[in-house]
N, CA, C and O atoms as a GROMACS GRO file, in nm:
protein
  292
    1MET      N    1  -3.690  -2.062  -1.492
    1MET     CA    2  -3.810  -2.137  -1.459
    1MET      C    3  -3.931  -2.045  -1.478
    1MET      O    4  -3.930  -1.931  -1.431
    2SER      N    5  -4.033  -2.094  -1.546
    2SER     CA    6  -4.152  -2.013  -1.569
    2SER      C    7  -4.231  -1.997  -1.439
    2SER      O    8  -4.215  -2.074  -1.345
    3SER      N    9  -4.316  -1.894  -1.437
    3SER     CA   10  -4.394  -1.870  -1.316
    3SER      C   11  -4.492  -1.984  -1.290
    3SER      O   12  -4.528  -2.010  -1.175
    4GLU      N   13  -4.536  -2.055  -1.397
    4GLU     CA   14  -4.627  -2.167  -1.378
    4GLU      C   15  -4.558  -2.282  -1.307
    4GLU      O   16  -4.623  -2.360  -1.237
    5ALA      N   17  -4.425  -2.294  -1.325
    5ALA     CA   18  -4.352  -2.407  -1.268
    5ALA      C   19  -4.308  -2.381  -1.124
    5ALA      O   20  -4.255  -2.471  -1.060
    6ARG      N   21  -4.329  -2.261  -1.073
    6ARG     CA   22  -4.289  -2.230  -0.936
    6ARG      C   23  -4.380  -2.300  -0.837
    6ARG      O   24  -4.501  -2.309  -0.856
    7SER      N   25  -4.321  -2.348  -0.732
    7SER     CA   26  -4.402  -2.406  -0.625
    7SER      C   27  -4.431  -2.298  -0.522
    7SER      O   28  -4.368  -2.193  -0.522
    8SER      N   29  -4.526  -2.325  -0.434
    8SER     CA   30  -4.566  -2.225  -0.335
    8SER      C   31  -4.453  -2.189  -0.240
    8SER      O   32  -4.453  -2.080  -0.184
    9ASP      N   33  -4.355  -2.278  -0.221
    9ASP     CA   34  -4.245  -2.246  -0.132
    9ASP      C   35  -4.143  -2.152  -0.197
    9ASP      O   36  -4.051  -2.107  -0.130
   10GLU      N   37  -4.158  -2.122  -0.326
   10GLU     CA   38  -4.070  -2.029  -0.395
   10GLU      C   39  -4.127  -1.888  -0.400
   10GLU      O   40  -4.063  -1.797  -0.452
   11TRP      N   41  -4.246  -1.867  -0.345
   11TRP     CA   42  -4.307  -1.735  -0.344
   11TRP      C   43  -4.235  -1.647  -0.244
   11TRP      O   44  -4.192  -1.695  -0.139
   12ASP      N   45  -4.221  -1.519  -0.276
   12ASP     CA   46  -4.172  -1.423  -0.177
   12ASP      C   47  -4.257  -1.298  -0.181
   12ASP      O   48  -4.337  -1.279  -0.273
   13GLU      N   49  -4.241  -1.212  -0.082
   13GLU     CA   50  -4.327  -1.095  -0.065
   13GLU      C   51  -4.318  -0.995  -0.179
   13GLU      O   52  -4.406  -0.910  -0.193
   14SER      N   53  -4.212  -1.002  -0.260
   14SER     CA   54  -4.196  -0.907  -0.369
   14SER      C   55  -4.280  -0.943  -0.492
   14SER      O   56  -4.282  -0.867  -0.588
   15MET      N   57  -4.349  -1.056  -0.489
   15MET     CA   58  -4.431  -1.099  -0.602
   15MET      C   59  -4.575  -1.053  -0.583
   15MET      O   60  -4.627  -1.057  -0.472
   16PRO      N   61  -4.639  -1.008  -0.692
   16PRO     CA   62  -4.780  -0.970  -0.680
   16PRO      C   63  -4.868  -1.091  -0.648
   16PRO      O   64  -4.840  -1.203  -0.689
   17LEU      N   65  -4.974  -1.066  -0.573
   17LEU     CA   66  -5.071  -1.169  -0.538
   17LEU      C   67  -5.206  -1.136  -0.601
   17LEU      O   68  -5.234  -1.020  -0.630
   18PRO      N   69  -5.291  -1.237  -0.622
   18PRO     CA   70  -5.422  -1.211  -0.683
   18PRO      C   71  -5.506  -1.108  -0.606
   18PRO      O   72  -5.583  -1.035  -0.670
   19GLY      N   73  -5.495  -1.098  -0.476
   19GLY     CA   74  -5.575  -1.004  -0.398
   19GLY      C   75  -5.516  -0.864  -0.386
   19GLY      O   76  -5.580  -0.776  -0.329
   20ASP      N   77  -5.397  -0.841  -0.439
   20ASP     CA   78  -5.335  -0.709  -0.432
   20ASP      C   79  -5.416  -0.607  -0.512
   20ASP      O   80  -5.462  -0.636  -0.623
   21MET      N   81  -5.434  -0.489  -0.455
   21MET     CA   82  -5.503  -0.380  -0.523
   21MET      C   83  -5.398  -0.282  -0.574
   21MET      O   84  -5.324  -0.224  -0.495
   22ILE      N   85  -5.390  -0.264  -0.706
   22ILE     CA   86  -5.290  -0.175  -0.764
   22ILE      C   87  -5.336  -0.032  -0.746
   22ILE      O   88  -5.444   0.007  -0.792
   23GLU      N   89  -5.253   0.047  -0.677
   23GLU     CA   90  -5.284   0.188  -0.654
   23GLU      C   91  -5.221   0.278  -0.759
   23GLU      O   92  -5.276   0.384  -0.791
   24GLY      N   93  -5.106   0.238  -0.812
   24GLY     CA   94  -5.038   0.321  -0.910
   24GLY      C   95  -4.914   0.253  -0.962
   24GLY      O   96  -4.881   0.141  -0.922
   25PHE      N   97  -4.844   0.323  -1.052
   25PHE     CA   98  -4.722   0.269  -1.109
   25PHE      C   99  -4.627   0.383  -1.143
   25PHE      O  100  -4.668   0.498  -1.156
   26ALA      N  101  -4.499   0.349  -1.158
   26ALA     CA  102  -4.396   0.445  -1.195
   26ALA      C  103  -4.282   0.370  -1.261
   26ALA      O  104  -4.266   0.250  -1.242
   27ASP      N  105  -4.202   0.443  -1.340
   27ASP     CA  106  -4.088   0.377  -1.402
   27ASP      C  107  -3.962   0.387  -1.316
   27ASP      O  108  -3.860   0.326  -1.348
   28ILE      N  109  -3.970   0.463  -1.207
   28ILE     CA  110  -3.860   0.466  -1.109
   28ILE      C  111  -3.920   0.457  -0.969
   28ILE      O  112  -4.038   0.484  -0.949
   29ASN      N  113  -3.839   0.418  -0.872
   29ASN     CA  114  -3.888   0.396  -0.735
   29ASN      C  115  -3.834   0.501  -0.639
   29ASN      O  116  -3.802   0.470  -0.525
   30ASP      N  117  -3.824   0.626  -0.684
   30ASP     CA  118  -3.763   0.728  -0.600
   30ASP      C  119  -3.859   0.796  -0.503
   30ASP      O  120  -3.827   0.814  -0.385
   31ALA      N  121  -3.976   0.833  -0.550
   31ALA     CA  122  -4.065   0.912  -0.465
   31ALA      C  123  -4.211   0.876  -0.491
   31ALA      O  124  -4.249   0.847  -0.604
   32ASP      N  125  -4.291   0.878  -0.386
   32ASP     CA  126  -4.433   0.844  -0.399
   32ASP      C  127  -4.506   0.936  -0.497
   32ASP      O  128  -4.599   0.892  -0.565
   33GLU      N  129  -4.467   1.062  -0.504
   33GLU     CA  130  -4.539   1.156  -0.591
   33GLU      C  131  -4.518   1.127  -0.739
   33GLU      O  132  -4.589   1.182  -0.823
   34LEU      N  133  -4.422   1.041  -0.774
   34LEU     CA  134  -4.400   1.004  -0.914
   34LEU      C  135  -4.488   0.889  -0.959
   34LEU      O  136  -4.492   0.857  -1.078
   35PHE      N  137  -4.559   0.826  -0.867
   35PHE     CA  138  -4.648   0.716  -0.904
   35PHE      C  139  -4.775   0.772  -0.967
   35PHE      O  140  -4.837   0.864  -0.913
   36VAL      N  141  -4.813   0.717  -1.082
   36VAL     CA  142  -4.934   0.756  -1.152
   36VAL      C  143  -5.048   0.670  -1.099
   36VAL      O  144  -5.037   0.548  -1.098
   37PRO      N  145  -5.159   0.731  -1.055
   37PRO     CA  146  -5.270   0.651  -1.002
   37PRO      C  147  -5.329   0.560  -1.110
   37PRO      O  148  -5.340   0.600  -1.226
   38ALA      N  149  -5.366   0.441  -1.071
   38ALA     CA  150  -5.433   0.346  -1.160
   38ALA      C  151  -5.579   0.339  -1.118
   38ALA      O  152  -5.612   0.281  -1.014
   39LYS      N  153  -5.666   0.397  -1.199
   39LYS     CA  154  -5.807   0.406  -1.162
   39LYS      C  155  -5.886   0.282  -1.200
   39LYS      O  156  -5.978   0.243  -1.128
   40ALA      N  157  -5.853   0.220  -1.311
   40ALA     CA  158  -5.925   0.101  -1.358
   40ALA      C  159  -5.831   0.015  -1.440
   40ALA      O  160  -5.730   0.064  -1.491
   41LYS      N  161  -5.862  -0.112  -1.454
   41LYS     CA  162  -5.775  -0.205  -1.526
   41LYS      C  163  -5.749  -0.161  -1.670
   41LYS      O  164  -5.634  -0.166  -1.714
   42PRO      N  165  -5.851  -0.118  -1.748
   42PRO     CA  166  -5.822  -0.073  -1.885
   42PRO      C  167  -5.728   0.048  -1.886
   42PRO      O  168  -5.641   0.058  -1.973
   43ASP      N  169  -5.746   0.139  -1.791
   43ASP     CA  170  -5.659   0.256  -1.780
   43ASP      C  171  -5.516   0.212  -1.751
   43ASP      O  172  -5.422   0.263  -1.813
   44LEU      N  173  -5.499   0.120  -1.658
   44LEU     CA  174  -5.367   0.069  -1.622
   44LEU      C  175  -5.302   0.001  -1.742
   44LEU      O  176  -5.185   0.025  -1.771
   45SER      N  177  -5.375  -0.085  -1.811
   45SER     CA  178  -5.321  -0.156  -1.927
   45SER      C  179  -5.275  -0.059  -2.035
   45SER      O  180  -5.169  -0.076  -2.094
   46SER      N  181  -5.356   0.042  -2.060
   46SER     CA  182  -5.322   0.143  -2.161
   46SER      C  183  -5.196   0.219  -2.124
   46SER      O  184  -5.107   0.237  -2.207
   47GLN      N  185  -5.188   0.265  -2.000
   47GLN     CA  186  -5.073   0.343  -1.956
   47GLN      C  187  -4.946   0.259  -1.950
   47GLN      O  188  -4.839   0.307  -1.987
   48LEU      N  189  -4.957   0.134  -1.905
   48LEU     CA  190  -4.840   0.046  -1.904
   48LEU      C  191  -4.791   0.019  -2.045
   48LEU      O  192  -4.670   0.011  -2.068
   49GLY      N  193  -4.883   0.007  -2.140
   49GLY     CA  194  -4.845  -0.013  -2.280
   49GLY      C  195  -4.767   0.105  -2.335
   49GLY      O  196  -4.681   0.087  -2.422
   50LYS      N  197  -4.797   0.225  -2.288
   50LYS     CA  198  -4.727   0.344  -2.334
   50LYS      C  199  -4.586   0.354  -2.279
   50LYS      O  200  -4.495   0.397  -2.351
   51ILE      N  201  -4.564   0.313  -2.153
   51ILE     CA  202  -4.430   0.329  -2.095
   51ILE      C  203  -4.343   0.205  -2.113
   51ILE      O  204  -4.222   0.214  -2.098
   52SER      N  205  -4.403   0.090  -2.145
   52SER     CA  206  -4.325  -0.034  -2.159
   52SER      C  207  -4.212  -0.023  -2.261
   52SER      O  208  -4.101  -0.069  -2.232
   53PRO      N  209  -4.235   0.035  -2.380
   53PRO     CA  210  -4.124   0.044  -2.475
   53PRO      C  211  -4.012   0.138  -2.430
   53PRO      O  212  -3.900   0.130  -2.480
   54GLN      N  213  -4.042   0.228  -2.338
   54GLN     CA  214  -3.946   0.329  -2.295
   54GLN      C  215  -3.860   0.286  -2.177
   54GLN      O  216  -3.756   0.346  -2.152
   55THR      N  217  -3.901   0.185  -2.104
   55THR     CA  218  -3.829   0.146  -1.982
   55THR      C  219  -3.832  -0.006  -1.966
   55THR      O  220  -3.924  -0.072  -2.013
   56GLU      N  221  -3.731  -0.059  -1.900
   56GLU     CA  222  -3.724  -0.203  -1.878
   56GLU      C  223  -3.798  -0.247  -1.752
   56GLU      O  224  -3.842  -0.362  -1.743
   57THR      N  225  -3.812  -0.158  -1.656
   57THR     CA  226  -3.877  -0.194  -1.530
   57THR      C  227  -3.991  -0.099  -1.498
   57THR      O  228  -3.987   0.019  -1.533
   58VAL      N  229  -4.091  -0.151  -1.432
   58VAL     CA  230  -4.205  -0.072  -1.387
   58VAL      C  231  -4.230  -0.108  -1.241
   58VAL      O  232  -4.234  -0.226  -1.206
   59TRP      N  233  -4.247  -0.007  -1.157
   59TRP     CA  234  -4.278  -0.028  -1.016
   59TRP      C  235  -4.428  -0.015  -0.997
   59TRP      O  236  -4.489   0.079  -1.048
   60LEU      N  237  -4.487  -0.109  -0.927
   60LEU     CA  238  -4.629  -0.103  -0.892
   60LEU      C  239  -4.644  -0.073  -0.744
   60LEU      O  240  -4.574  -0.132  -0.661
   61LYS      N  241  -4.733   0.019  -0.711
   61LYS     CA  242  -4.767   0.043  -0.571
   61LYS      C  243  -4.897  -0.031  -0.546
   61LYS      O  244  -4.999  -0.002  -0.609
   62VAL      N  245  -4.894  -0.128  -0.454
   62VAL     CA  246  -5.011  -0.212  -0.429
   62VAL      C  247  -5.050  -0.207  -0.282
   62VAL      O  248  -4.966  -0.189  -0.194
   63SER      N  249  -5.179  -0.223  -0.258
   63SER     CA  250  -5.230  -0.241  -0.122
   63SER      C  251  -5.246  -0.390  -0.100
   63SER      O  252  -5.310  -0.460  -0.178
   64ARG      N  253  -5.186  -0.437   0.008
   64ARG     CA  254  -5.197  -0.578   0.047
   64ARG      C  255  -5.242  -0.579   0.192
   64ARG      O  256  -5.161  -0.560   0.283
   65GLY      N  257  -5.370  -0.600   0.212
   65GLY     CA  258  -5.423  -0.592   0.348
   65GLY      C  259  -5.411  -0.450   0.399
   65GLY      O  260  -5.459  -0.356   0.335
   66GLU      N  261  -5.347  -0.434   0.513
   66GLU     CA  262  -5.329  -0.302   0.575
   66GLU      C  263  -5.203  -0.231   0.526
   66GLU      O  264  -5.180  -0.115   0.561
   67ARG      N  265  -5.121  -0.300   0.447
   67ARG     CA  266  -4.991  -0.244   0.405
   67ARG      C  267  -4.994  -0.195   0.261
   67ARG      O  268  -5.073  -0.242   0.180
   68THR      N  269  -4.906  -0.100   0.230
   68THR     CA  270  -4.881  -0.056   0.094
   68THR      C  271  -4.739  -0.095   0.059
   68THR      O  272  -4.645  -0.065   0.133
   69LEU      N  273  -4.723  -0.162  -0.054
   69LEU     CA  274  -4.592  -0.211  -0.098
   69LEU      C  275  -4.559  -0.158  -0.236
   69LEU      O  276  -4.649  -0.125  -0.314
   70LYS      N  277  -4.431  -0.149  -0.266
   70LYS     CA  278  -4.384  -0.118  -0.401
   70LYS      C  279  -4.319  -0.244  -0.455
   70LYS      O  280  -4.224  -0.297  -0.396
   71LEU      N  281  -4.371  -0.292  -0.568
   71LEU     CA  282  -4.322  -0.416  -0.628
   71LEU      C  283  -4.265  -0.389  -0.766
   71LEU      O  284  -4.321  -0.310  -0.842
   72LEU      N  285  -4.156  -0.454  -0.798
   72LEU     CA  286  -4.096  -0.444  -0.931
   72LEU      C  287  -4.172  -0.536  -1.024
   72LEU      O  288  -4.189  -0.654  -0.993
   73TYR      N  289  -4.217  -0.484  -1.138
   73TYR     CA  290  -4.299  -0.562  -1.231
   73TYR      C  291  -4.218  -0.592  -1.354
   73TYR      O  292  -4.268  -0.658  -1.446
   0.00000   0.00000   0.00000
């Protein structure tokens, strides 16, 4: 099912939200120090484009309100 076809009752906390602030990303979820800071959207897009061919999964560290979460992208 495409993401457009999902209803609001199918959302879960592991999905990114429009208000999430991306703090960084990593290709593994082992340690916080492996996350690369994301300073701006063009910077993030460029860096994700470089690692996308090398790995199947990317972890995003996001701020959601008062919490920091790691989400699989």
